[in-house]
N, C-alpha and C positions, 0 to 999 in steps of 0.2 A: 772698606776691607776687601782686598782680592782674594779670590778662593779657586781652588781647583775643585772640578766637581765630580766628587767620589762620594757615593751613598753610604753612610755609617751603619745602616740595616745591614747591607751586605757584607761589611767589614766585621759587625759583630756576629752576624751568623756564621762567618768563617770561625771565628774563636768558638762561637757556641756550637757548630755541628763538626767541626773536625778539619780544619783546613790545615796548611803547615802552621805548626806551632815552634817558634824557637826555643821555648823553654821544655825541659824535659817534665813529663807530668805521669806517675804512676798511680796505680789504684792504691788507695789505703789499706792497711792492714789493722785489723781490730780496732780497737782504740785504747793503746796502751798509754799510762802517763807517763812522758818522757823521764828516762833516768837522768836527770840533771838536779844538782841539788837546789838550785834556785826554783825548780820548778816543784820539787817534794816540800821545800820550805813555805811554798806559797799554798799549797795543799794543807798543811799543819798549821798555817795561819787562819785559815778559812775556818778550821775546825775550832780554833779558838775565838773566832769572832763572835759568834752567838753565846751568852752566857751558860747555855746547856752545855755545847760543844760535844755532844755524845750522840752523833747519828749512827743509829745501826741501820743504815738504807743501802738497797740495792741500787746503783747506777743504772741508768738505762741506757745500756751498751748495745750499740747495734753495728752492721758494718757499715753503715751509713754515719760519718762523723757528723751530719747535719742535725740527725735525730737522736744523737747519743749525748746524754745530758747527766752531771753529777748532779746532787741533791741541792737544792737552793739553801741560801742562807737564811735561817729563820731566827726571828726576833724572839719570838714567844719563849716562856720558860719551860715548856713542855710542849711535844705535838707529836701526833701519830696520822698516818694515812694508811687506810687500807683499801685495797684492790678487792671488793668483794665478790666481782666476777669471777676471778681468777683465785679468790679465798688467799691472798697473798699481802704480807706488810710490804709497802713499799717505803716508808719512812718511819722511824721510832726515835725521837729525842726526847731524853728523860720521859720515856712513855710511861714508865711505871713509878713515877713519883708522886706521891700523894699531893695534892694541893685542894685549896678550895676552889668550888666549883661555880659558885653562885646559881644563877637561874637555869643553867643547864641540868639541873636537878630536876626540874618539870619535866622532862621526858621520862623518868622514871614514875612521876607523879600520873602522867598521863597513859603511861603504859600501864600502870596497875588498874586506873579508872577504867580503860577500855577492856582490859583482860578480865577485871575481878567486879566492876559495878555494874548497876542497871541503869541504862544511858538514859531511859524514859523517866527515872525518878525525878520527881520536883524537889529541890533541895532546898529547905527553908534557910535564908540568909541571915545570920545575927549579928548581932552589935560589933562584935569582936572581930569578925571578917569584914565586916564594912570598914571598922576603923583601921586594920592593917594595910588594906588597900589605900587609903586615904593618907595613911603617914608616910609609907615607903614611896610614894609616887607609882609603883607598878603596880597598876590596877586594871581589874575590868570594868570596876564603876559599881560595883554592887552596892545595892542600899538594903538596911536591916528590913526586915520582915518579906522580902521578895521572895517568890519561890520559882527558882530557875530551874529548868529541866539539866540533868548531869551531861548530856550531850551538849547542850549549850556553854556549859561551863567551861568544856575542854578547850573551845574558842576562846574564851577569855582568858585560858591558861597560857597557851601556846602562841596566841598573836600579841596581844599587849604586855604579855608575861605577867598576868594578873597574880599578885600574891593573896589576894583576897579570894580568887577563885581556887587557890590551891587549897587553903585550909578549909573551904567549903567541901570540896571534892573529897578532901581528907577525911574530914568527918562524916559524910554520907557514905564512903566505900568502906570505913571501917568501925566507924562508932566516935573515932576520938582520934585526934592527931598522935598522941603516943601510940596507939594502936597501928595506926596506919604507918608510921615511921617503922614500927617492928617488921611489917609487911615489905616495906621497900628494902629494909637489909635481908630478909628471907629471900626476896627476888634478886638480889644484887648476888647472893652467894649461888642461886641457882643458875643465874646466867655466867657464874665464873668471873665476876667482877671483883678479883683479889685485892685491888688495892682502893675500895669505896666503901665509905660509913656515912649513913645518914642519919641528922638529928632533927630534921624537918622536912615538909613537903614543898618548900618554896625556895630555899637556896640562901637565905640571909645568914649572916656569918655565926658561926658556931664552931670550936676547936674541935669538936668531934663529928664534925661535917665534911667530906672531903670525897674526892675522887680523882682519877689518873687520864691522860688521854688516850691510851690503850682502852680503858674500862669504857670512857663515853663513847668511843667509837662502837665496843660491842653491845653497848646498850643502844645505842642509836639503830645498829642493824637489828636488833629485835623489834623496836618498836616501829621503824620504817616496813617491818613486815605487816604491819596491821594497816590496812586499807584507810579506816577513818583518821588515824592518825596521819599517813602521807596525804590525805587529801586536805587535811587541816595547815600542816607546815609548809605545803606548797603554795599557798595562797599568799596575795598581798592584803588582803583584809577581809574582812565579812561584816556583813549588817543583820542583827537579829531584831527583827520587828517587835515591837511592845504587843504583849497579851494582857489577859486580865490578871495574870499573876506577877508580871515585871515590866519594867519598862523596857525601852529601844536602847541597842548597843552599837555603835560604829565602831569596829574595831579594826585598828591598823596593825599588821606585822610589823615587830621591831626587827625582824630578822632583814637587813638591808641587804645582804648578799644576794638573796633571792631575785632581788629586783635588777640587779645590775650584771652577775656573772651568767655567761649563757649555760643552760640546761641543769642549773642550781634547781633543787627542789627540798630544800629544807638545809639545817633541822632547827637549831634553837642557839642564841645567843645568850651572854650572861653578864654581869658586871657587878661587882660590890668593890669597895676599896681594897678590902684584903683579897680577893681573886683577881682584881684587876679586869680586863676585858677578855672573855672566854668566847668561844665559839665552837660549836659543833655542825659539819658541813655535809651536806649530801649533793652528788652530781650524777646523773645519767647522761652518757654521751658516748656517739660511735660505739654501741655494744658494750660498754662498760660502765659499770656502777661503783665509783668512789667513796667512801666516807673518811673524812677526816677530823682530828679535833686539835685546837689550839687553846692554851692555857696561858693567861698572864702575858698577853700580847700588846706591846705597845703601838704597834702599827698593824691593825687587824686588816686592813684592806690588801696592803702589800703583801702579808704572811699568808692570807687566805688565797688570793690569786696565785701567787709562786707556789704554794702547796700543792692546789689542784691542777694548776698548768703543767708541774712536773709530772703529776701522776697521770695526766692524760697524754703527755708528750705532745702538747698543744700551747704554743706561745703566742697565738694571734691575739693582737692587744685590744682589750675591752677597758675603757676606762670605768672606774669606779664611781667618779662625780665628786671624790673628795678633794679638798683644796690642795693644789701641788702633785696631783698624781697625773703623770705624763708619760709616755713612752719612753723619753729620753733620760728619765731619772735612772740612776745607779745605786748599786749598793757598793758601798767602800768595804773592803774586806782586808785581810792580812795586817802586817807592820809597816813602819816606815822602811824598814830594810828590804821587805818582800812585800810589796803593795799588791793588793789585787782588786778587780772590779767585776761586779756581778751584774748583769744586764738583763731583768726582768722580761724585757720585750723580745728576747731571744733565748733566754734561759741558759747563754753561754757567758763564760767568764775571759777576763784577759788579765794576765798575771805574767811576774818574774820578768824575763827579758823583753817578751813581747809587751808588757804593759810599759814598759820604760819606750820602747819604739811607739807605742800609741800616744802616749802623752807627749812625747817631743814632736810628733807630726800631723797635730792638727785633730786627733781624737776622733771622735764619731762625725766630725764635720766634713774630714778630708777621706777617713777609710772607710764609714760607714759602721754599722753596729757588726759584733762578731756573729759568723754565721757557723762556726763550729767552737769546739773546746780546742785545745793544742792536741795533735796526734802524729803519728808516724806515716808517713807517704814516701815509698822508696828510700827507705831508710835515712830519712830527714825529718826533723820535728819542724810541722807547719801548722800555720792557723789562717783561715779564711776569714774575711771581712766582705761586706756588702760589695766593697769597690777595689778590692787588694788581696792580696796573698803574700803573708810573711812567711820566712823560713829561719830557722835558727842556724847559724854558721858558727860551728864548734871551734874553729881556727881563731875568731875573731870574737868570740863570746860576745855575740852580739845578734839582734835581729835584724833581717834584711829583707826588703820587698821585692818580690818577683816582678821583672818587668813585662807586667802583663799588656802595657799599653804598646810596646813595641811589638811584641808578638801578634798584635791584632790588627797591625798594617798590613792592610790586602795586597799592597804591589811595592816590591822592593825599590822600583825607581821612585816612589814618592819620599824614600830616606836620603835622596840626593840633595845635597846643599840647595838653597834657592840661587837663582842666577844672579842677584844684585841684591845689595845691601838696601834697605827701607831708607826712603828718604823723610817721611812724615816725622815730626816729635811726637814723643809718646809712645813711640813702638821700641822694642827691644830686640836686638840682633845677637842671637847666641853664637859666638864663632866656633864653640865647641862642636856644633852639629851644622850649623851655617842655615840656621833657620830662624825665622822671626815669631816673635808672640805681640800680638797686636789688640787693642781695644778692650773688651770685656775681658777675653781670655788673659791679657797680661793684667788684668787687676785681680783676678783668683790667683792667677801665679804669683803676684807679689803677696798676696795673702798667706798662701800656703808653702810657697818655697820650692826650690828644686829638690830638697833633701825629700819631700814627700812625693811630688809628681814626675821627679828625674826631668831632665832636659827634653825640649821640643825635639822630636824626629821626625815631624813633618810640617808643613806650611797649614794653614786652615783650609778645610776642605769643604767643598760643598758637599750637604748631606740633606735630600730630601727639600725641603723647605726652610731648612736652617743650614749651619755650619758645624763641624768638628775639627778637633786640631789633639793630634796625636803627640804625647810625651813618653819619656821611658816607662812609666808606671802608671798612667792614668790616660784617659780621653775625657776631653772636654767637650761639651756638647750646648748648642745655643739653637732656639728658633725664635721666631717672632713672636713677642708677648710674654716671653720665658726668660727666667733669669739663667745665667750659665749655670749647668752641673756637670757632675762627674759620673761617667757611663759606670753601671756596676758590673764592672770586669770580675770581680770575686764571684758574684751571682752566676754569671753567664759561666765562667768556668765551672763552678759545680754543678750548673745544668749540663755543660758539655759532658761529665762524668757521670751523669744520672742520679744525683744526689739531691736536685730541686727539682 
């Protein structure tokens, strides 16, 4: 492959720091939703995507389109997210609908034990308590006749979610389970939990036992104000050595979220067949404290991550370790007539006319992930991707690609047609521009096509220790030991405008 020596670093810096740009680039205004019927329909379809479809949420709107996010799709039947630092609700979805809350009940059990119990008490375990743990599987592992400090029972309550510990705590603090349950309901009223009622201290199914996402968040805020509670729920586990009154306990925190999500420090998961998967979450990061609640979610790690990423305006990818969890996973929304795709890895959506272009022109493999939602820039509706900038042509009623590749060419002389046609077989000469495509660049061109990349506007150029070639809409790069890739022209343009 014969190449002309021009450094792509110099070329991309030209696009990046303000060389002569062929296309007109204007600073974006606010972030209005484009007033096109197809876009509005896609947003309506998004609202219908989840079963609850009742987000009373404040979108994270910024003058920077990269950092402006609409609420994520939530699979849970109900959800709530509070910025405790700002005392502001960020997302409410069926947040006041009462539902079974399973073992998130134990947040209240612990709250009452810490605020009304005597933590040094030695609690004698009876046979019913020990049997409950064995029967339900959620257990600290208590044995009848043991005498365990109330403080230690709290670890068994909150880490392995011990039902045996819950009943033992209730009996010690209030004298009986019914008396303790009355105290739970009194505390709920005092904390302003208007859609909560307790029938037991553990969360096993009962028709008169329920809470709501908003109430769970408010309860968690009160419980997390207690140092001992915070200390326990932030642990991955605990070991309680044997004493003269009880055996040893090796306790593991069943709250998987605190193990993999950065800065998570609580609070409590729960599950029963009636309640489904429930999760109360606390995260401290970058000066903000967020508490979220999910009730009856079929996809806990996705919902929990999307909820907290949205609240933090931080979509840096962290794998949960669950099967199938990957940064390229997407969430389909909308309808067949107006499809939409949400990208958890960036917090942005592709929908309506831009979705059609995205799907027909190689998707994320060609364009990269969306770096913004749609917004208005210089009077034109646009959307940025890692490797592209799309704009909406009102006359054609279609999305078009901005010719970023051609705009990045450093020297107009390089646009001149090649002086001779190629002779080796396997090369492609494009008569419309007078340039050749060879080798690995031709292979990628044949995969993605001219409709995505545009036509070649230069020959292959030497770039550092590798090679680059410019196309109307893209720049291909190759270096020894690496595959051919597309330059992140969309990101570079966003950098140039100060958004990245």
